[in-house]
C-alpha positions as CSV (number, residue, x, y, z in Angstrom):
1,M,2.4,-2.3,15.3
2,Q,-0.8,-3.1,17.2
3,L,-1.3,-0.8,20.0
4,V,-3.6,-0.8,23.1
5,K,-5.5,2.5,22.7
6,K,-5.1,3.8,26.1
7,L,-1.2,3.2,25.7
8,E,-0.9,4.9,22.3
9,I,0.4,8.6,22.0
10,Q,-2.6,10.1,20.4
11,S,-0.9,13.6,19.4
12,K,1.5,13.7,16.6
13,S,2.9,16.9,18.0
14,N,3.7,15.2,21.3
15,I,5.4,12.5,19.4
16,I,7.6,15.0,17.5
17,E,8.2,16.8,20.9
18,F,9.5,13.4,22.5
19,L,11.6,12.7,19.6
20,N,13.5,16.0,19.7
21,S,13.9,15.8,23.5
22,Q,15.8,12.3,23.2
23,P,19.5,12.1,22.5
24,V,19.6,8.8,20.6
25,G,17.6,7.2,17.9
26,R,18.3,3.8,16.3
27,V,18.0,3.2,12.5
28,C,17.6,-0.2,11.3
29,S,18.5,-1.2,7.6
30,I,18.9,-4.5,5.9
31,D,22.4,-5.7,5.1
32,S,23.5,-7.5,2.0
33,N,23.0,-10.9,3.7
34,G,19.3,-10.0,4.5
35,F,20.0,-9.3,8.4
36,P,18.7,-6.1,10.1
37,Q,21.6,-3.8,11.1
38,I,20.7,-1.6,13.9
39,I,22.8,1.6,14.6
40,P,22.5,4.2,17.3
41,M,22.5,7.7,15.8
42,N,22.3,11.4,16.7
43,F,19.2,13.0,15.0
44,V,16.6,15.5,14.6
45,Y,13.0,15.7,13.5
46,L,12.7,18.3,11.0
47,D,10.0,19.4,8.5
48,G,8.4,15.9,8.6
49,S,11.5,13.7,8.3
50,V,14.1,12.3,10.5
51,Y,17.7,13.6,9.8
52,M,21.1,12.0,10.8
53,H,24.6,13.1,9.8
54,S,27.1,10.3,9.0
55,H,30.6,9.6,7.6
56,P,30.1,9.5,3.9
57,F,31.1,5.8,3.7
58,G,29.9,2.9,5.5
59,E,27.7,-0.3,5.6
60,K,24.5,1.6,6.7
61,L,24.7,3.9,3.6
62,D,25.2,0.9,1.4
63,N,22.3,-0.8,2.9
64,I,20.1,2.2,2.4
65,R,21.2,2.5,-1.3
66,R,20.4,-1.0,-1.9
67,N,17.1,-1.0,0.0
68,P,15.6,2.3,1.2
69,R,13.2,0.7,3.6
70,V,14.2,1.3,7.0
71,G,13.0,1.3,10.6
72,F,13.6,3.9,13.3
73,E,13.0,3.9,17.0
74,V,13.4,6.1,19.9
75,D,12.8,5.1,23.5
76,Q,12.9,6.5,27.0
77,H,13.1,4.1,29.9
78,V,11.4,5.9,32.8
79,C,11.4,3.3,35.6
80,F,11.5,-0.5,36.4
81,L,8.8,-1.5,38.7
82,P,9.8,-4.4,40.8
83,S,7.4,-7.5,41.2
84,Y,7.0,-6.8,45.0
85,Y,5.2,-3.5,44.2
86,F,2.3,-5.7,43.2
87,H,2.6,-9.0,44.7
88,P,4.9,-10.4,47.6
89,T,6.6,-13.2,45.7
90,D,5.2,-13.5,42.1
91,A,8.3,-12.2,39.8
92,S,6.0,-12.2,36.7
93,Q,4.4,-9.0,38.1
94,A,7.5,-6.8,37.6
95,D,6.9,-4.1,35.0
96,T,8.4,-1.0,33.4
97,L,7.4,2.5,32.7
98,Y,8.6,3.8,29.1
99,I,7.9,6.1,26.3
100,S,8.7,4.8,22.8
101,V,8.1,5.9,19.1
102,V,8.6,3.5,16.2
103,I,8.8,4.8,12.6
104,K,8.6,2.8,9.2
105,G,9.6,4.7,6.2
106,S,12.2,5.1,3.5
107,A,15.7,6.5,3.7
108,E,17.6,8.5,1.3
109,M,20.8,10.6,1.0
110,V,20.4,14.2,0.8
111,H,22.4,15.7,-2.0
112,D,21.1,19.4,-1.9
113,D,23.4,21.6,0.1
114,E,20.7,24.0,1.3
115,E,18.9,21.1,2.8
116,K,22.1,19.5,4.3
117,A,22.8,22.8,5.9
118,R,19.4,23.1,7.3
119,A,19.7,19.7,8.9
120,L,23.1,20.3,10.1
121,N,22.0,23.6,12.0
122,A,19.0,21.7,13.4
123,L,21.2,19.1,14.8
124,M,23.6,21.6,16.3
125,E,20.4,23.6,17.7
126,K,19.2,20.4,19.4
127,Y,22.5,19.2,20.8
128,Q,24.4,22.3,21.5
129,K,21.5,24.4,23.1
130,E,24.1,26.8,24.7
131,G,25.3,28.1,21.2
132,R,28.8,29.2,20.8
133,Y,29.2,28.1,17.3
134,E,28.8,29.6,13.8
135,A,25.9,28.4,11.8
136,L,26.7,26.3,8.8
137,D,25.6,27.6,5.4
138,S,25.4,25.6,2.0
139,G,28.6,27.1,0.7
140,M,30.9,25.7,3.3
141,P,33.1,22.6,2.4
142,V,32.1,20.8,5.3
143,V,28.4,20.7,4.4
144,R,29.4,19.0,1.1
145,E,31.8,16.5,2.7
146,V,29.4,15.1,5.4
147,A,26.6,12.7,4.5
148,I,23.1,13.5,5.6
149,I,20.5,10.4,5.8
150,K,16.9,11.6,5.6
151,V,14.1,9.2,6.7
152,I,10.7,9.8,5.4
153,P,8.0,8.2,7.8
154,A,5.3,6.0,6.1
155,E,4.0,5.2,9.5
156,M,4.8,6.7,12.8
157,R,3.4,5.4,16.2
158,G,4.1,6.2,19.8
159,K,3.6,4.2,23.0
160,Y,3.8,5.0,26.5
161,K,3.1,3.6,30.0
162,I,3.8,6.3,32.6
163,G,0.9,5.7,34.9
164,Q,-1.9,7.2,32.8
165,H,-3.7,3.7,32.9
166,W,-3.9,3.8,36.7
167,A,-6.5,5.6,38.9
168,R,-4.9,8.8,40.7
169,A,-5.0,7.1,44.1
170,Y,-3.2,4.0,42.8
171,R,-0.8,6.4,40.9
172,L,0.1,8.0,44.0
173,K,0.7,4.7,45.9
174,M,3.1,3.6,43.2
175,A,4.8,6.9,43.5
176,Q,5.4,6.4,47.1
177,K,6.9,3.0,46.5
178,I,9.0,4.6,43.8
179,I,10.4,7.3,46.3
180,E,11.1,4.5,48.9
181,R,13.1,2.5,46.4
182,E,14.8,5.2,44.4
183,G,15.3,7.9,46.9
184,L,14.0,11.6,46.6
185,H,16.4,12.8,44.1
186,A,16.1,10.0,41.5
187,A,12.4,9.7,42.2
188,S,11.7,13.3,41.4
189,T,12.9,12.9,37.8
190,I,10.8,9.6,37.4
191,L,7.6,11.3,39.0
192,D,8.0,14.4,37.0
193,V,7.3,12.3,33.8
194,M,4.4,10.7,35.5
195,G,2.8,14.1,36.3
196,I,3.6,14.0,40.0
197,Q,5.5,16.4,42.2
198,I,7.1,15.8,45.5
199,Q,6.0,18.3,48.2
200,D,7.4,17.8,51.8
201,G,8.5,14.3,51.0
202,L,5.1,13.2,49.7
203,P,4.0,12.7,46.1
204,V,1.2,15.0,44.7
205,V,-0.5,14.8,41.4
206,K,0.1,17.8,39.4
207,K,-1.5,16.7,36.0
208,D,-2.6,13.7,34.2
209,P,0.1,12.2,32.3
210,V,-1.4,12.2,28.6
211,L,0.5,12.1,25.6
């Protein structure tokens, strides 16, 4: 994946933080006819690998057993920027703010019950932050019954466009346009990702959005 340097996420820790902040990832395996099969999955990044839980039978598991090379992708759509932000009539000027991470690696089924329990507990911690559940241990039947897929990255790259490529004055100009189009409530979430706060109805830069 060729990335423009200013659009590449430079920090591995920021990539990991982004991964674990997102609810859905997409794993791509190759089916028996040679076509890519893309499946949305709950996941967690833990100890250098991506873990997903699954029913113990299914096409994606057959694909992985036949060919362990997979892709894994996570993205966050931040905001669509309509063409008239940039030009009165030229539709080609429309753009999108986003964050994405793409992993190329190998997938395997986890058979060790201790590792499966760690992965399942990490998934619960990610998705059920309020707690109110009993942590799983390796001796529980459910740990043995569920399938755990592990993706070991060979390459992990992140890309983002959240206004970091704009000068501050231009970023504030775009922020005002976003407020006008989206409304204050929706715009505040978008602008927070861009490192901008709304104060007294106006956008104010709070930090440079560097990942």
